[in-house]
Each structure stands twice: as structure tokens, then as C-alpha cells.
C-alpha positions as CSV (number, residue, x, y, z in Angstrom):
1,M,0.0,212.0,77.9
2,S,2.3,214.6,79.0
3,S,1.1,217.7,80.6
4,E,3.8,220.3,79.4
5,T,2.6,223.9,78.9
6,M,4.4,224.5,75.7
7,D,2.4,224.3,72.5
8,S,3.6,223.0,69.3
9,V,3.4,225.8,66.1
10,F,3.3,223.4,63.3
11,I,1.9,219.6,64.2
12,D,0.2,217.8,67.0
13,I,0.2,214.5,67.4
14,E,-3.0,212.4,68.7
15,L,-2.6,208.2,70.1
16,D,-6.1,206.9,70.9
17,E,-6.6,204.6,73.5
18,P,-5.8,201.6,74.2
19,A,-2.8,202.3,71.9
20,A,-1.9,205.5,74.5
21,S,-1.6,203.3,77.7
22,D,0.2,199.9,76.1
23,P,3.6,200.0,77.9
24,E,5.3,197.8,75.1
25,L,4.3,200.5,72.0
26,A,5.5,202.9,74.0
27,K,9.0,201.7,73.9
28,K,8.5,201.2,70.2
29,L,8.1,204.6,69.7
30,E,10.3,205.9,71.9
31,E,12.8,204.2,70.0
32,V,11.6,204.8,66.5
33,C,11.1,208.7,67.2
34,T,14.8,210.2,66.0
35,V,13.5,213.8,67.7
36,G,12.2,212.2,71.0
37,I,8.8,213.1,70.9
38,F,7.8,209.5,72.4
39,K,8.9,208.6,75.8
40,A,7.9,205.4,77.7
41,S,6.4,205.3,80.6
42,D,5.2,202.1,82.6
43,S,1.4,203.6,82.0
44,G,2.3,204.4,78.9
45,T,3.1,206.5,76.0
46,E,4.0,210.4,77.5
47,I,4.2,212.3,74.5
48,V,6.4,215.4,74.6
49,R,5.0,218.5,73.9
50,G,7.8,220.3,73.5
51,Q,9.5,218.6,70.9
52,L,5.9,218.1,69.0
53,D,8.1,221.0,65.9
54,E,11.1,218.8,66.0
55,C,9.1,216.5,63.9
56,V,10.6,215.8,60.4
57,L,7.6,213.7,58.8
58,C,8.8,210.2,58.9
59,Y,6.1,208.6,59.6
60,L,8.0,205.9,61.4
61,C,5.8,206.3,64.7
62,T,2.2,205.8,62.8
63,E,4.0,203.0,61.1
64,A,4.9,201.6,64.4
65,A,1.1,202.1,66.0
66,P,-1.8,199.9,65.4
67,E,-3.7,201.3,62.0
68,G,-5.3,204.1,62.7
69,S,-4.7,204.8,66.9
70,L,-1.7,207.9,66.3
71,R,-2.3,210.7,64.0
72,I,0.4,213.5,63.0
73,I,-1.7,216.8,62.8
74,K,0.0,219.4,60.8
75,K,-1.1,222.4,62.0
76,Y,-0.5,224.7,58.8
77,E,-2.8,222.6,56.4
78,N,-6.7,222.5,56.8
């Protein structure tokens, strides 16, 4: 995952193993995300932390990932 220092204000994303280290899933997530939150690499998915607050909550990423492996956490809800 990305080690950028900028934290998001509105959301966070968690991606569990082994999904996070699956290069094929990484490509799929990068492709479906319309705001560039995911970056594919040979070692899996990197989350571009600086883009998290651009999320439009379309949930295409959760549909592309194995069930339960990717969570969008809304920081403004309890």
C-alpha cells in the first residue's frame, strides 16, 4: 500500500490479504476506479492516499474485489 503522508478526511479504504497482493485484482481495481485511488503494481494494489477524498462512493471497487476483502470506511459516520 502507498506510504504517502496525506491522510483523507472523509473516507479510508481497507483491502485485506491475499487480495491486496494479487496483481490481476490490482489491474482490475485501477481500471474500475474513476478517480485514481488504486494503482496496480507487480506486487499488488497500492492505495493512492492523496486521492481517497475524491471517492464518489460508486462502489465499483467493492464489486470488483472478492466479497468482503475491500471496505470503504466513511469517517463521518459512526
